[in-house]
C-alpha positions as CSV (number, residue, x, y, z in Angstrom):
1,X,-25.6,-50.6,28.3
2,X,-24.3,-54.2,28.9
3,X,-26.2,-56.5,31.1
4,X,-24.4,-57.8,34.2
5,X,-24.8,-61.6,34.7
6,X,-24.7,-62.9,38.3
7,X,-23.0,-66.3,38.0
8,X,-23.6,-67.2,41.6
9,X,-27.3,-66.7,41.2
10,X,-27.3,-68.8,38.1
11,X,-25.4,-71.6,39.8
12,X,-27.8,-71.6,42.8
13,X,-30.9,-71.7,40.6
14,X,-29.6,-74.7,38.6
15,X,-28.7,-76.5,41.8
16,X,-32.1,-75.9,43.3
17,X,-33.9,-77.0,40.2
18,X,-31.8,-80.2,40.0
19,X,-32.6,-80.9,43.7
20,X,-36.3,-80.5,43.1
21,X,-36.2,-82.8,40.1
22,X,-34.3,-85.4,42.1
23,X,-36.8,-85.2,45.0
24,X,-39.7,-85.8,42.6
25,X,-38.0,-88.9,41.2
26,X,-37.5,-90.2,44.8
27,X,-41.2,-89.8,45.5
28,X,-41.9,-91.9,42.5
29,X,-39.5,-94.7,43.3
30,X,-39.5,-94.9,47.1
31,X,-42.8,-95.9,48.9
32,X,-43.5,-93.5,51.7
33,X,-46.3,-93.0,54.2
34,X,-48.8,-90.2,53.9
35,X,-47.1,-88.2,56.7
36,X,-43.7,-88.5,55.0
37,X,-45.1,-87.5,51.7
38,X,-46.6,-84.4,53.3
39,X,-43.3,-83.6,55.0
40,X,-41.4,-84.0,51.8
41,X,-43.9,-81.9,49.9
42,X,-43.6,-79.2,52.5
43,X,-39.9,-79.2,52.2
44,X,-40.1,-79.1,48.4
45,X,-42.6,-76.3,48.5
46,X,-40.4,-74.3,50.9
47,X,-37.3,-74.8,48.7
48,X,-39.4,-73.9,45.6
49,X,-40.6,-70.7,47.3
50,X,-37.0,-69.6,48.0
51,X,-36.1,-70.3,44.4
52,X,-39.1,-68.5,43.1
53,X,-38.2,-65.4,45.1
54,X,-34.9,-65.3,43.1
55,X,-37.1,-64.3,40.1
56,X,-35.4,-66.3,37.3
57,X,-37.4,-67.9,34.5
58,X,-35.4,-71.2,34.5
59,X,-36.1,-71.8,38.2
60,X,-39.8,-71.0,37.7
61,X,-40.0,-73.5,34.9
62,X,-38.3,-76.2,37.0
63,X,-40.5,-75.6,40.0
64,X,-43.7,-75.6,38.0
65,X,-42.6,-78.9,36.4
66,X,-41.9,-80.4,39.9
67,X,-45.2,-79.2,41.3
68,X,-47.1,-80.7,38.5
69,X,-45.2,-83.9,38.7
70,X,-45.8,-84.3,42.5
71,X,-49.5,-83.6,42.1
72,X,-49.7,-86.3,39.4
73,X,-47.8,-88.7,41.5
74,X,-50.1,-88.0,44.5
75,X,-53.3,-88.6,42.5
76,X,-51.9,-91.7,40.8
77,X,-50.5,-93.5,43.9
78,X,-52.6,-92.2,46.9
79,X,-56.3,-92.4,46.9
80,X,-56.6,-90.3,50.0
81,X,-54.5,-87.4,48.7
82,X,-57.4,-85.0,49.0
83,X,-57.4,-85.5,52.7
84,X,-53.7,-85.6,53.5
85,X,-52.1,-83.6,50.6
86,X,-53.9,-80.4,51.1
87,X,-51.2,-78.7,53.1
88,X,-48.4,-79.3,50.5
89,X,-50.7,-78.2,47.8
90,X,-51.4,-74.8,49.4
91,X,-47.7,-74.4,50.2
92,X,-46.9,-74.7,46.5
93,X,-49.8,-72.4,45.7
94,X,-48.5,-69.8,48.1
95,X,-45.1,-70.1,46.7
96,X,-46.5,-69.3,43.2
97,X,-48.4,-66.3,44.5
98,X,-45.2,-65.1,46.2
99,X,-43.4,-65.4,42.9
100,X,-46.1,-63.4,41.1
101,X,-46.0,-60.6,43.6
102,X,-42.2,-60.6,43.4
103,X,-42.3,-60.3,39.6
104,X,-44.8,-57.5,39.8
105,X,-42.7,-55.5,42.3
106,X,-39.5,-56.1,40.2
107,X,-41.1,-55.0,36.9
108,X,-42.6,-51.9,38.5
109,X,-39.2,-50.9,39.8
110,X,-37.6,-51.5,36.4
111,X,-40.3,-49.3,34.7
112,X,-39.9,-46.5,37.2
113,X,-36.1,-46.6,36.7
114,X,-36.5,-46.5,32.9
115,X,-38.9,-43.6,33.0
116,X,-37.1,-41.4,35.5
117,X,-34.2,-39.3,34.0
118,X,-30.7,-40.4,34.7
119,X,-29.3,-37.8,37.0
120,X,-25.5,-37.6,36.7
121,X,-23.4,-36.7,39.6
122,X,-23.5,-33.0,38.8
123,X,-21.7,-31.9,41.9
124,X,-18.8,-34.3,41.2
125,X,-18.7,-33.2,37.5
126,X,-18.7,-29.5,38.4
127,X,-16.1,-30.0,41.0
128,X,-13.9,-31.9,38.5
129,X,-14.4,-29.1,35.8
130,X,-13.6,-26.4,38.4
131,X,-10.4,-28.3,39.3
132,X,-9.4,-28.5,35.6
133,X,-10.0,-24.8,35.1
134,X,-8.0,-23.9,38.1
135,X,-5.1,-26.1,36.9
136,X,-5.2,-24.5,33.5
137,X,-5.3,-21.0,35.0
138,X,-2.4,-21.7,37.4
139,X,-0.1,-23.4,34.8
140,X,-0.8,-21.2,31.8
141,X,2.2,-20.1,29.7
142,X,1.1,-16.4,29.9
143,X,0.4,-14.3,32.9
144,X,-3.2,-14.4,34.0
145,X,-5.1,-12.4,36.6
146,X,-8.7,-11.9,37.6
147,X,-9.8,-8.3,38.4
148,X,-12.7,-7.1,40.3
149,X,-14.9,-4.3,39.0
150,X,-12.8,-1.7,40.8
151,X,-9.5,-3.0,39.3
152,X,-8.5,-5.1,42.3
153,X,-6.4,-8.2,41.7
154,X,-8.5,-11.0,43.0
155,X,-6.3,-13.8,41.8
156,X,-3.0,-14.2,39.8
157,X,-1.4,-17.3,38.3
158,X,2.2,-18.6,38.7
159,X,3.5,-17.1,35.4
160,X,2.4,-13.6,36.3
161,X,4.1,-13.8,39.7
162,X,7.3,-14.9,37.9
163,X,7.1,-12.0,35.5
164,X,6.7,-9.5,38.4
165,X,9.3,-11.2,40.5
166,X,7.1,-12.3,43.3
167,X,7.6,-15.8,44.9
168,X,5.1,-18.2,46.3
169,X,4.8,-16.4,49.6
170,X,4.9,-12.8,48.4
171,X,1.8,-11.3,46.9
172,X,1.6,-8.6,44.1
173,X,0.0,-5.3,44.9
174,X,-3.8,-5.2,45.3
175,X,-4.6,-3.1,42.2
176,X,-3.5,-3.4,38.5
177,X,-2.6,0.3,38.4
178,X,0.2,-0.3,40.9
179,X,1.9,-2.6,38.4
180,X,1.8,-0.2,35.5
181,X,4.3,2.6,35.0
182,X,2.7,6.0,35.8
183,X,2.9,7.3,32.2
184,X,0.8,4.3,30.9
185,X,-1.7,4.3,33.8
186,X,-4.2,6.7,32.1
187,X,-4.4,4.5,29.1
188,X,-5.1,1.4,31.3
189,X,-7.8,3.3,33.2
190,X,-9.5,4.4,30.0
191,X,-9.7,0.9,28.7
192,X,-11.0,-0.5,32.0
193,X,-13.7,2.1,32.1
194,X,-14.7,1.4,28.5
195,X,-14.9,-2.3,29.2
196,X,-17.0,-1.9,32.3
197,X,-19.2,0.7,30.5
198,X,-20.6,-2.1,28.3
199,X,-18.2,-2.3,25.4
200,X,-17.9,-6.0,25.5
201,X,-15.1,-6.5,22.9
202,X,-11.7,-7.4,24.5
203,X,-9.1,-4.6,24.6
204,X,-5.5,-5.0,23.8
205,X,-2.8,-2.5,24.5
206,X,0.9,-2.2,25.3
207,X,2.3,-0.8,28.5
208,X,5.3,-0.9,30.8
209,X,5.0,-3.0,33.9
210,X,7.1,-2.5,37.1
211,X,8.2,-5.6,38.9
212,X,9.0,-6.2,42.6
213,X,12.6,-5.1,42.2
214,X,11.5,-2.0,40.2
215,X,12.7,-3.6,37.0
216,X,10.5,-2.5,34.0
217,X,9.5,-4.6,31.1
218,X,7.1,-4.2,28.2
219,X,3.9,-6.2,28.1
220,X,1.0,-6.7,25.8
221,X,-2.2,-6.6,28.0
222,X,-5.5,-8.0,26.9
223,X,-8.7,-7.3,29.0
224,X,-11.8,-9.4,28.6
225,X,-15.0,-8.9,30.5
226,X,-16.5,-11.9,32.3
227,X,-20.2,-11.2,33.0
228,X,-21.8,-12.0,36.3
229,X,-23.9,-15.1,36.9
230,X,-25.9,-16.6,39.8
231,X,-22.7,-17.7,41.6
232,X,-20.0,-15.2,40.6
233,X,-19.9,-11.4,40.3
234,X,-18.8,-9.6,37.3
235,X,-15.0,-9.7,36.8
236,X,-12.3,-9.0,34.2
237,X,-9.8,-11.6,32.9
238,X,-6.3,-10.1,32.3
239,X,-3.8,-11.8,30.0
240,X,-0.2,-10.4,30.1
241,X,2.5,-11.3,27.6
242,X,6.1,-10.2,28.0
243,X,7.1,-8.5,24.7
244,X,10.3,-6.8,26.0
245,X,12.5,-8.7,23.5
246,X,10.2,-7.8,20.6
247,X,10.2,-4.1,21.6
248,X,14.0,-4.1,21.9
249,X,14.3,-5.7,18.4
250,X,11.8,-3.1,17.1
251,X,13.7,-0.2,18.6
252,X,16.9,-1.6,17.1
253,X,15.3,-1.7,13.7
254,X,14.0,1.8,14.1
255,X,17.4,3.1,15.0
256,X,18.9,1.4,12.0
257,X,16.3,2.9,9.8
258,X,16.8,6.4,11.2
259,X,20.5,6.0,10.7
260,X,20.1,5.0,7.1
261,X,17.7,7.9,6.5
262,X,20.1,10.3,8.1
263,X,23.0,9.0,6.0
264,X,20.9,9.5,2.9
265,X,19.6,12.9,4.1
266,X,16.0,11.7,3.8
267,X,13.1,12.8,5.9
268,X,9.9,10.8,6.8
269,X,6.5,12.4,6.6
270,X,2.8,11.5,6.7
271,X,-0.3,13.5,5.8
272,X,-3.8,12.9,7.1
273,X,-5.9,14.5,4.4
274,X,-9.1,14.4,6.4
275,X,-7.7,15.9,9.6
276,X,-5.3,18.3,7.7
277,X,-2.3,17.4,9.8
278,X,1.3,16.5,8.8
279,X,3.7,14.4,10.9
280,X,7.4,14.4,10.1
281,X,10.8,13.5,11.3
282,X,13.4,16.1,12.4
283,X,15.2,15.8,9.1
284,X,11.9,16.4,7.2
285,X,11.3,19.7,8.9
286,X,15.0,20.6,8.4
287,X,14.6,20.1,4.7
288,X,11.6,22.5,4.7
289,X,13.6,25.0,6.8
290,X,11.2,24.7,9.8
291,X,12.1,23.9,13.4
292,X,11.4,20.3,14.6
293,X,7.9,19.4,15.7
294,X,5.8,16.3,16.3
295,X,3.2,17.6,13.8
296,X,1.9,20.6,12.0
297,X,-1.3,21.7,10.2
298,X,-1.4,21.8,6.4
299,X,-1.9,25.6,6.6
300,X,1.6,26.0,8.1
301,X,3.1,24.1,5.2
302,X,1.2,26.1,2.6
303,X,3.3,29.1,3.6
304,X,6.6,27.5,2.6
305,X,5.6,25.4,-0.4
306,X,5.5,27.2,-3.8
307,X,1.9,28.1,-4.7
308,X,2.3,26.4,-8.1
309,X,3.3,23.1,-6.5
310,X,0.8,23.2,-3.6
311,X,-2.1,21.5,-5.4
312,X,0.0,18.5,-6.3
313,X,1.2,18.1,-2.7
314,X,-2.3,18.0,-1.1
315,X,-4.3,16.5,-4.0
316,X,-6.6,13.8,-2.5
317,X,-7.5,10.7,-4.5
318,X,-5.3,11.7,-7.4
319,X,-3.3,8.5,-7.2
320,X,-4.4,5.2,-8.7
321,X,-4.3,2.1,-6.4
322,X,-1.1,0.8,-8.0
323,X,0.7,4.1,-8.3
324,X,3.0,5.9,-5.9
325,X,3.4,9.7,-5.5
326,X,6.6,10.9,-7.1
327,X,6.8,14.7,-7.5
328,X,9.3,17.5,-7.1
329,X,8.2,20.7,-5.4
330,X,9.8,24.1,-4.6
331,X,10.2,25.2,-1.0
332,X,10.4,28.9,-0.1
333,X,12.8,29.0,2.9
334,X,12.7,31.8,5.4
335,X,16.2,32.9,4.2
336,X,14.8,33.6,0.8
337,X,16.3,30.7,-1.0
338,X,14.3,28.3,-3.1
339,X,15.0,24.6,-2.5
340,X,13.9,21.7,-4.7
341,X,12.5,18.8,-2.7
342,X,11.6,15.3,-4.1
343,X,8.6,13.7,-2.4
344,X,7.8,10.0,-2.8
345,X,4.8,8.5,-1.0
346,X,2.1,5.9,-1.1
347,X,-1.6,6.4,-0.2
348,X,-3.4,4.2,2.3
349,X,-7.2,4.4,2.3
350,X,-8.8,3.5,5.6
351,X,-12.4,3.4,6.6
352,X,-12.6,7.1,7.7
353,X,-9.5,8.7,6.3
354,X,-6.7,8.7,3.8
355,X,-3.1,8.7,4.8
356,X,-0.1,9.6,2.5
357,X,3.2,8.3,3.9
358,X,6.6,8.8,2.3
359,X,10.1,10.2,2.3
360,X,11.5,13.6,1.3
361,X,14.9,14.4,-0.2
362,X,16.6,17.8,-0.9
363,X,17.5,17.9,-4.6
364,X,18.7,21.5,-4.7
365,X,22.4,20.7,-4.8
366,X,22.0,18.0,-7.5
367,X,19.8,20.3,-9.6
368,X,22.3,23.1,-9.3
369,X,25.1,20.8,-10.4
370,X,23.1,19.6,-13.3
371,X,22.3,23.1,-14.4
372,X,25.9,24.2,-14.0
373,X,27.1,21.2,-16.2
374,X,24.4,22.1,-18.8
375,X,25.4,25.7,-18.8
376,X,29.1,24.9,-19.1
377,X,28.4,22.5,-21.9
378,X,26.4,25.2,-23.7
379,X,29.1,27.8,-23.2
380,X,31.6,25.5,-24.6
381,X,29.4,24.9,-27.6
382,X,29.0,28.6,-28.1
383,X,32.7,29.2,-27.9
384,X,33.3,26.5,-30.4
385,X,30.7,28.0,-32.7
386,X,32.0,31.5,-32.4
387,X,35.5,30.2,-33.1
388,X,34.1,28.5,-36.2
389,X,32.4,31.7,-37.3
390,X,35.4,33.8,-36.8
391,X,37.5,31.3,-38.8
392,X,34.9,31.6,-41.6
393,X,34.6,35.3,-41.3
394,X,38.2,36.1,-42.2
395,X,38.1,34.3,-45.6
396,X,34.9,36.2,-46.3
397,X,36.6,39.5,-45.6
398,X,39.6,38.5,-47.6
399,X,37.3,37.5,-50.5
400,X,35.6,40.9,-50.3
401,X,38.9,42.7,-50.6
402,X,40.2,40.5,-53.4
403,X,37.0,40.7,-55.5
404,X,36.5,44.5,-55.2
405,X,38.3,46.9,-57.4
406,X,38.7,50.6,-56.9
407,X,36.3,52.2,-59.4
408,X,38.4,54.3,-61.8
409,X,41.2,54.1,-59.2
410,X,39.1,56.0,-56.7
411,X,40.5,54.7,-53.4
412,X,38.1,56.7,-51.3
413,X,35.1,55.1,-53.0
414,X,36.7,51.7,-52.7
415,X,37.3,52.2,-49.0
416,X,33.8,53.3,-48.4
417,X,32.3,50.4,-50.3
418,X,34.5,47.9,-48.4
419,X,33.6,49.3,-45.0
420,X,29.9,49.2,-45.9
421,X,30.1,45.5,-46.7
422,X,32.1,44.7,-43.6
423,X,29.5,46.5,-41.5
424,X,26.8,44.4,-43.1
425,X,28.7,41.3,-42.0
426,X,29.0,42.8,-38.5
427,X,25.3,43.5,-38.3
428,X,24.6,39.9,-39.4
429,X,26.9,38.6,-36.6
430,X,25.0,40.6,-34.1
431,X,21.8,39.0,-35.3
432,X,23.3,35.5,-35.1
433,X,24.6,36.2,-31.6
434,X,21.2,37.3,-30.3
435,X,19.4,34.1,-31.3
436,X,19.7,31.1,-29.0
437,X,20.2,28.6,-31.8
438,X,23.1,30.6,-33.4
439,X,20.9,31.4,-36.5
440,X,19.0,34.4,-37.8
441,X,15.6,35.1,-39.2
442,X,15.4,36.1,-42.8
443,X,13.1,39.0,-41.9
444,X,15.7,40.3,-39.4
445,X,18.5,40.2,-42.1
446,X,16.4,42.2,-44.6
447,X,15.1,44.7,-42.0
448,X,18.7,45.3,-40.7
449,X,20.0,46.2,-44.2
450,X,17.0,48.4,-45.1
451,X,16.8,50.1,-41.7
452,X,18.6,53.3,-42.9
453,X,16.0,53.8,-45.6
454,X,12.7,53.0,-43.8
455,X,12.0,56.6,-42.8
456,X,12.5,58.3,-46.2
457,X,11.3,55.6,-48.6
458,X,8.3,53.4,-49.1
459,X,9.4,49.8,-48.2
460,X,7.4,46.5,-47.9
461,X,8.8,43.5,-46.2
462,X,6.6,40.3,-46.0
463,X,7.1,36.6,-45.7
464,X,6.8,33.7,-43.2
465,X,9.4,33.2,-40.5
466,X,12.4,31.5,-42.0
467,X,15.5,30.6,-39.9
468,X,18.9,30.7,-41.6
469,X,22.1,29.2,-40.5
470,X,25.1,31.3,-39.7
471,X,27.0,30.5,-43.0
472,X,23.9,31.0,-45.1
473,X,23.1,34.2,-43.3
474,X,26.5,35.7,-43.9
475,X,26.2,35.0,-47.7
476,X,22.6,36.1,-47.9
477,X,23.3,39.4,-46.2
478,X,25.9,40.1,-48.9
479,X,23.2,39.6,-51.5
480,X,20.7,41.9,-49.7
481,X,23.5,44.5,-49.1
482,X,24.4,44.5,-52.8
483,X,20.7,44.9,-53.9
484,X,20.3,47.8,-51.4
485,X,23.5,49.5,-52.5
486,X,22.6,49.2,-56.2
487,X,19.1,50.5,-55.4
488,X,20.6,53.6,-53.7
489,X,22.9,54.2,-56.6
490,X,20.7,53.4,-59.6
491,X,17.3,52.4,-58.4
492,X,14.2,53.2,-56.2
493,X,16.1,53.9,-53.0
494,X,17.9,56.8,-54.8
495,X,14.7,58.7,-55.5
496,X,12.2,60.2,-53.0
497,X,9.1,58.5,-54.6
498,X,10.6,55.1,-55.2
499,X,9.2,51.9,-53.7
500,X,10.9,48.6,-52.8
501,X,9.0,45.4,-52.1
502,X,10.9,42.4,-50.5
503,X,8.9,39.2,-50.2
504,X,9.6,35.5,-49.8
505,X,7.3,32.5,-49.8
506,X,7.2,28.7,-50.3
507,X,5.3,28.0,-53.5
508,X,3.5,24.7,-53.8
509,X,5.5,23.7,-57.0
510,X,8.9,24.6,-55.6
511,X,9.7,21.3,-53.9
512,X,10.1,23.1,-50.5
513,X,12.4,25.8,-51.8
514,X,12.0,29.4,-50.7
515,X,11.3,31.9,-53.4
516,X,12.9,35.3,-52.6
517,X,11.8,38.4,-54.6
518,X,13.2,41.9,-54.7
519,X,11.0,44.3,-56.7
520,X,11.7,48.0,-57.3
521,X,9.5,50.7,-58.8
522,X,10.7,54.2,-59.7
523,X,14.1,53.4,-61.2
524,X,16.6,56.1,-62.1
525,X,17.9,56.4,-65.7
526,X,21.4,54.9,-65.7
527,X,24.0,53.6,-68.1
528,X,24.8,50.0,-68.2
529,X,28.1,49.0,-66.6
530,X,30.8,48.1,-69.0
531,X,32.0,45.0,-67.1
532,X,30.9,42.6,-64.5
533,X,32.0,43.6,-61.0
534,X,31.8,42.3,-57.5
535,X,28.1,42.9,-57.2
536,X,27.4,40.7,-60.3
537,X,29.3,37.9,-58.7
538,X,27.4,38.2,-55.4
539,X,24.0,38.2,-57.1
540,X,24.9,35.4,-59.5
541,X,24.4,37.3,-62.7
542,X,25.6,34.9,-65.3
543,X,26.8,32.4,-62.7
544,X,26.1,31.0,-59.2
545,X,25.2,33.3,-56.4
546,X,26.8,33.2,-52.9
547,X,23.9,31.2,-51.6
548,X,20.9,29.6,-53.3
549,X,20.3,28.9,-56.9
550,X,18.4,29.9,-60.0
551,X,18.9,33.6,-59.7
552,X,17.1,35.9,-62.1
553,X,17.3,39.7,-62.7
554,X,15.1,41.7,-65.0
555,X,15.6,45.4,-65.8
556,X,12.2,46.9,-66.3
557,X,11.2,50.3,-67.7
558,X,10.2,51.6,-64.3
559,X,12.2,49.4,-62.0
560,X,13.9,46.0,-61.4
561,X,12.9,42.5,-60.4
562,X,15.3,40.1,-58.8
563,X,14.4,36.5,-57.8
564,X,16.4,33.8,-56.0
565,X,15.6,30.3,-54.8
566,X,16.9,29.1,-51.4
567,X,17.1,25.4,-50.7
568,X,16.0,24.3,-47.2
569,X,19.1,22.1,-46.9
570,X,21.3,25.1,-47.6
571,X,19.9,27.3,-44.9
572,X,18.8,24.8,-42.2
573,X,20.5,25.7,-38.9
574,X,22.7,23.1,-37.2
575,X,21.8,21.3,-34.0
576,X,24.7,22.7,-32.0
577,X,22.6,25.2,-30.0
578,X,19.3,23.2,-29.9
C-alpha cells in the first residue's frame, strides 16, 4: 500500500522549525532583560509544543536543537538563570513529555490497526454481486425462470417473456405446467419429481410450450436444483431454448428420408436383443406381410421367418466391431408364398443392451427374374445340345445302314440287326437326357445293354463311376451292343451256364487311361467268320475302334477276352450343362 504524504504538514513543520532557529539566533545577538528572555522562551516553548504534537521527526529534531541552544545561551550569558529561567525550562520539558505521550498513543493505534483484520465492506460487495447476478439473469440470451418447490414460477427473465409473448406489464401463468402442452406435461412432472427427490443432476428434455396467443413452439428445457441456504429456500433454475427451427429441419429431413425409403421400397427396423422387441416402419411390416405396428416381440416374428434363417436373424454378438449384418432370409407370408428379404444392419453395444438397426428390402422379384433368366439360358443350351445330338445321330444311323450287309441276303435278319442297333442308340440317348450334364455313366451304358440277360445269366459289372460325353457314349454303346450281340450268338450269353464279367479301372501305369475288359466264360463251339463284317469294324479288330484305342480280342478255349483303352480327353463331358 502506498504511503500518503501530507504536503501541508511538511510545509508547516519546516516553517516552524525555521522560526525556532531564527528566534534562537535573535536571543544570541540581541541583549534582552530577564523578563523578556522568559517571555521569549515561553513563546518558543509554546510553539515547539504545537510542533511536537504534529509528531514528525524533523520538527522534533529542530525543537530539541533549539531547546539545547537556548539553555546553552542562558547558562553562558545570564548568571541568574537558575532563578529566572525555570519557567521556560519546565515549559520545554512539558512539551517534550507531551510529544512522548503523543508518539506512544500514535504507535499504539498503528499497532492495533495492523493487528486487526481488514474488514471489507461486505454489505456493499454483496449488494454489488447481487446486482450483477440480477442483470445477467434479466438480460440472458436464453429464457430463464426460477421455480419454487411446488413448480410455481417465482421469477422470469425478459427473454422467456418474449418467447411466450408476454410484455412488460403482463405476467406468465403461475405454474410451469400451464406453459407446457398437455401431452408433454406428465414428462415434465416426472422430471420435477425426480429432481426434488434428490437426484441432483440436471435434467434436459424437449417439450412443446404454449404462448400467450396459443401459438406452440418446441423448446429444450433444462432443470437444475438450487439447494436451500440460510437466506434462500430451495428452488429450481429453468433454462428454456427455442428449438422450433431445429425441429422443423429435423422433420423435413425425416420426411425426405422416408420418401427415399418408400421410393426404394425399403423398410427400417431395430431389434433390442435384451428386451426381445422389434421396432419397424410401416413398409418393414408390409414386407413381412404383417399389419403396421409400433413394435412387436421377437416371438411374433419367429412365426413368419423361415426356421432355417431364424438363428442368423437373432444371433447376438455374432458380428465383429467393424462388420455389418448382411443376410438374406425367407419369410413365410400368411398367403402361403415365400418371400426373400435382404437385411442389412449394424450393431450398437450400449451399457445395458445391444441394438441392431438396419434396413430391409424385398428381393423376391429380383430373385425370380434371375432364376427365370438362368432357366431360360439353360433351356436354350439344352435345345442347342439336343440339336447337336440329333445332327450327329443321323450320320451314325446312316453309317450303320451303309456298313451292315444282309447276311446271305437274309433281309429279315438284316432288318432285325439294324433295329437292335438303333434301339441301343435310343437307350443311350435316354440315358444322356436323364443326366443334368448331358453325359452318361459308363456303368449305366453297360447295364442298359445287358439288362435283357440279367435274369437268365450270370453277369458281373464292376468299376468306378466314369462319366462319358454324349458323342463318346453313342460310340461306346455300339461297342457294348456288338459284344453283347456276339455273345448271344456265339458266346456265354447263348448258353444257360455262361458267365460274362464286365470291368473297368484306371491302372497306375496307364497314364490316366481307362482300361475296359469284357471277359466271357462258357463259349459255344462256332466256326470262324469268313470275312470281316460290321462288328469287326466297331470293335476295331485289325483297325481303330469307334472310340478309344489299343483294342485287343483273344479267343480262348472256354471263352473270350476283349480289352480297350479309353482316353480321358476322348470321353470328358463338355461344360455346356455344368
